[in-house]
C-alpha positions as CSV (number, residue, x, y, z in Angstrom):
1,M,119.3,126.8,105.6
2,A,115.8,127.1,104.3
3,I,112.8,126.0,106.4
4,G,112.1,123.1,104.1
5,D,115.6,121.8,104.6
6,I,115.2,122.0,108.4
7,M,111.9,120.2,108.2
8,R,113.3,117.4,106.1
9,L,116.2,117.0,108.5
10,A,113.7,116.8,111.4
11,L,111.6,114.3,109.7
12,D,114.6,112.1,108.8
13,E,115.8,112.2,112.4
14,C,112.3,111.1,113.7
15,C,112.1,108.4,111.0
16,M,109.0,110.1,109.7
17,S,110.1,110.6,106.1
18,H,109.3,107.0,105.2
19,R,105.8,107.3,106.7
20,L,105.3,110.5,104.8
21,D,106.3,108.7,101.6
22,E,103.7,106.0,102.4
23,L,101.0,108.7,102.8
24,H,102.0,110.1,99.4
25,A,101.7,106.6,97.9
26,A,98.1,106.3,99.1
27,D,97.4,109.7,97.6
28,M,98.6,108.3,94.2
29,W,95.8,105.7,94.1
30,P,93.2,107.7,92.1
31,R,95.8,109.0,89.7
32,V,97.0,105.5,88.9
33,V,93.7,103.5,88.8
34,G,91.4,106.3,87.6
35,D,88.5,108.1,89.2
36,Y,86.0,105.3,88.5
37,I,87.9,102.5,90.4
38,A,89.1,105.0,93.1
39,A,85.4,105.8,93.8
40,K,84.5,102.1,94.1
41,T,87.4,101.3,96.4
42,S,88.3,102.5,99.9
43,R,91.2,104.9,100.4
44,P,94.4,102.8,100.6
45,A,96.2,102.3,103.9
46,V,99.9,101.9,103.6
47,R,102.1,100.5,106.4
48,D,105.6,99.1,106.1
49,G,105.5,99.0,102.3
50,I,102.2,97.1,102.1
51,M,99.2,98.9,100.6
52,T,95.8,97.6,101.6
53,V,92.8,98.6,99.5
54,G,89.2,97.7,100.3
55,V,87.2,96.6,97.3
56,P,83.4,96.0,97.0
57,N,83.4,92.5,95.6
58,A,85.4,89.5,94.6
59,A,85.2,90.3,90.9
60,M,86.9,93.7,91.3
61,R,89.4,92.1,93.7
62,Q,90.3,89.6,91.1
63,E,90.6,92.2,88.3
64,L,92.8,94.5,90.4
65,S,94.9,91.5,91.5
66,M,95.8,90.9,87.9
67,S,97.0,94.5,87.6
68,R,98.8,94.5,91.0
69,S,102.4,94.6,89.6
70,A,101.6,97.4,87.1
71,I,99.8,99.5,89.8
72,M,102.7,99.0,92.2
73,R,105.3,100.0,89.5
74,E,103.4,103.1,88.5
75,I,102.9,104.3,92.1
76,N,106.6,103.8,92.8
77,R,107.6,105.5,89.5
78,L,105.5,108.6,90.3
79,L,107.1,108.8,93.8
80,G,110.5,108.3,92.4
81,K,111.4,105.6,94.8
82,N,110.3,102.1,95.9
83,I,107.8,102.6,98.6
84,I,105.2,100.0,97.8
85,N,106.4,96.4,98.0
86,E,103.0,94.7,98.1
87,I,99.3,95.4,97.4
88,R,96.5,93.6,99.2
89,F,92.9,93.8,98.1
90,T,90.3,93.1,100.8
91,T,86.5,92.6,100.5
């Protein structure tokens, strides 16, 4: 058994694989929204399938809210599984 397999088993037993997936989802943010928006927003926090992103103003919050479903779909597609169930934008 390879070390990677052993680590995956250990993570699964500790229920940490889902948390690791959530961290990977947060890492996808710049790739999905682009460098400009990623630079204007805070790094996403993900907990229990809910991604929370800080935005600088109400206008950007509204604009991103209209793209919420597409952003969520793309993050989950890149991860190959449904990790993000909801995205919240906060000012």
